[in-house]
N, C-alpha and C positions, 0 to 999 in steps of 0.2 A: 866385415859387411861386404857382399858382393856386388858390383854395382851392374847389376842386371835388372833387367823388365820383363814382364811375364805377358805372351801373346797368345794371342786366341782368334783362331780361324774360325769364325762364327759360324759362317754356311757359304757355298761356292756359289748361290744365287746372283746374277749379275744380267744388267742391263746393257752390257756393250760387249761384251766378246773380243775385246782386243786383240788382234794378229799376233802380240807377242806376249798373251796371258801365260802367268806361272801358276794358276789354280791346277795340283794334281787330279782333283776331284771337279769334275764338270758338271754334274749330274743335278741340279736344282734341288733343294730339299722342298717337301709338299708343308704346308702350313702346321701340321699336329709335328714334323719335324723340326722345323725351326722352334717351335714353341720347347719342345724336348730339349734342345741344345741349348736353347738360350737358360733354363731353367738348372739342365746340367753344370752349366760353365759358374752359375751364381752361387750354387753349391760350391763345386771346387775352390772358387773365390773366398769362401769363409774359412776353407781350410790351409789357404796357402799362410806361410809364414811371411806376411809383407816387411815388416822389420828389417828382418834377418836377410833373407833370400833375395826377395825383389823389392828393395828400396826405391827403385824408380820407377815403379807403378805398372802399369795395366796398357797394352795394344787392344783393340778389339779391331779385327781385319775380316772381309769378307775374300771375296765376291765383293759386292755391293751392298753394304749396312742400310743405308739411309731411303731407299727407293723401296717404302714399306708401305702398303697403304690397308694391311689388316687389322683392324682395332685391337684383334686378340693378342696379335702378333708384336704391334706397338706396345701393349700393356706389357706383354713378357721383357719386352726389351726394357722398359722403363724400372721395372723390375730389378732387372739386371742392373742398372744404372745407381737405383738406390742402393744395390749393395755396393758396387764400385765406390761409390762415397762414403758407406760407412766404413767399410772395412779396407780400403786401400788409399782415399784421400785423407788421411788420418793426421793428427798434430804428430804423432809418432812418427809418421813419414815426411817430412818436410821438402824431399825432392822427388815424392811421387807426383806422377802424372797421369790424366785417362789421354792415351793417344791414339788415333784413330786415321784412315785413310781413305776419303771419298774420290769418287769419279766427278761428282759433279752434275752428271746427267740427268737431272729430275729437278722437281719443284721442292725446293729446299725447307719446305713447313717441317718434316719431323727431325732432320739435322737440326733445326734452329730449337725444335722442343728439348730434347736431349741438350744441346749446350747450353742453354738458358737455365735447364733445371740445376746441371753444375756448376755454372758461374753463380749462379743465386745461393745456392748450398756451401761452396768453398772458395767462389773466386776464378776468374778466367785465368789467370797464371798458372792454374793447376790443369789446366787443357791445353792439349798438343794436336791441333787441327790440320791436317795437309791435304790437299787437292793433289790428283794427278793430272799431268798436262804433259803434251806431247806435239812436237812439230808434225808428225808424220803419220806414223802406224796408229794413232788409238782412235781419232774420228771418225765415220764414214762420210759425213757432209761439214761443210763449213757452218753452219748452222748448230751444228752439234759442240763444235769447236768453241763457237761464240756462247753457248748455252753454258757451258763449264766455265768460260772467262768471265763471264759476266756473274755466275754464282761466288767465283773466288773473290770477285771484287766487291761483289755486295756481302758477303762474310767480313772482309777486311773493315769495310766502314759501319756495319751496323755493330761490331764488338771492338772496332780501335785495336786492330788486331793483326801481327804482321804474321800474317797464314804461309804456311809452307806448302810452296807453290814444287812438286817433286816430279823429277823429269830425268828418264834415263837415257845418260850420255852416250849416244848412239852414233855410229861413224857418221849418219846422215848428220845430225848436229855438227858433227867435225868439220863434215864437207863444206856445211854452208858456212860455217865462220871462215874457213880458209878461200870461200868464195866472197869474203864479204859481205856475206845477207844475213849473219847472226853476230850480234856486238852484245857481250852479255849487258854490260851497262845502259845500253840503249834497251835492252828487254826489260830489266828490271825497272826505268825511269819510267817507259811508256807504255808497256802491255800489261806489267803487275805493280803497279805503283803503289807503295805500302807494304809489301809483303817481300818473302825473301827466296830465293832459288835453290833448291837444294839436288843435285844433280846426284844420280843413283850410278856404278856402275851395272853392266848388261848380264842379265840372269839367264838361266837355261828356257828356252820357249818350251812349251808343253802342248803346243797348239797343231805340232805336225808342218806348220807354214816354215818356207827357207825366206829367210829376211836378208838381203846380200849385203845392204847397210847398217847391219842392225849393230853386231859386235865389231868394236873399233879396231885399226892396225895397231902396232906398237908402237911406231914413231910418231904415227898421227894424235895416239893419245898421250902421249909424253912431252910434244910442243903444246896441244891443247891446254893441259895442266900448268905450263910453264906460263903460258900466257892468261890462264886463269889467275893465275897466284898475284901476276903483277896489276892484271885489270880490276879484279874486284875479290878481296883479299878475303873479307867475308862469305863469297860464295865458295872459293877455295878451302878455305877452312870448313862448311859443312861437308861438303864433298868428302876431304880426307878424313874427316871426324865420323862420318855415317859410315864410311868404307871401313876404314880401322874395326868401329864396333860389330856391323853386320854379322861378321863370323861368329862373336860371342854373347854381345850384349841379350838379344833378346833370345830366351828362351818357352818354348811351345807349351801350351797345356792342353790336356785332353788331344794329343795327339793320335792316341790309339783309340778309333771311334768303332770297335769290334763290337765290345759289349754295350749293352742296354741295360747295366744294372746300376742305379743312381748311387750307392751306395760303394760301388768299387769306383767308379767316375769321380765322385766328391772326392776320396783321397789319390787319384791319382798323380804321379810326378811327373812335372815337368821334365822337358827333354829338349836337347839340341837335333835339328831335324832338319829334312829337307836339302841335305845335302852340307850344311853347316858341320857336321859330326865327321864329315869324313876329309883328314888332314892329305895334302901333298907332301912328299919330303922336305920341303921349306918350313914345314910345321903349322900353314895355314891351311885356310879351308881349300878344297879343290874348287868351290865355288870363283875362288879369285883368277882360276886361270880361263879369264873370259876373252881373251885376244881372239883375233879372226886370224891372225898370223904367227901366234908363235904361244907354247906351252909356258912360258912364263907367267908367272906371281903378279897381279896386279900391284897387289901391298907391298910387296918386295919391292917393285919399281919405284912408289911412292915411299916407301921407307929412304930408299938410294937417294930418291928426289928430295926430301925433306927429311932429314936426322931427329928435329926434333917431334916426329912420332912416337 
């Protein structure tokens, strides 16, 4: 059994356009294109061997998926979700989850419709919903940040659910910690109570913007990770585990979108992509070479820091 999950980038459409956006394709899909690719993903889902190849389930990503107002697009999305429940979240795949990430910058009616459907069919424990969050670069206004935060907390209360709050570990976050303005336990207790904080390592930026305190310095990173291990082991464990898995855990479905032949799309094989497939001499993905001041591998450093990786 391969301990893998299959992810689909459904569409590039997004409501926010973060300064550090990782979307390679930034041209929004039309309504017709959205419906076409939802149907293509649905057919591909039926073809995949979920038991043997991807027993940990499916991840649907954007852009932003849940800022959808058109009823035809919503219906096509719900048809895909029904297929996910039928083919992926089965008794034969007890570890499989429906996973997604959202920015929360909208009224969450459609998000709740999707989650309620899955919850009522197979239970909330088969759902992995994460909200993106950031201390500096994501939000254009303070009101936008509060909208996202309020949606995070409302989701937590609505489902009594430990929401994953994903935040890129940037040099800015580390600088805030060094200055005494960020404490992980204070953040967990007072800002996102009932949720869990999931740090992510910095990724390549595709916006053309230079963000001076985005990628972290190596010595500062290692100091922060050592602090995190002592201050909040659960948060540390989540970061280490997600970093270790990010290079190989999720394969991408329908990565090649040149053809519009639905029969070819239905049987298209999933691949490692977006830099995961490019290996450094150490054997890890080159994506792990994300220091601002060094070409060392972050995953190699974590393995030296914590041998039980």
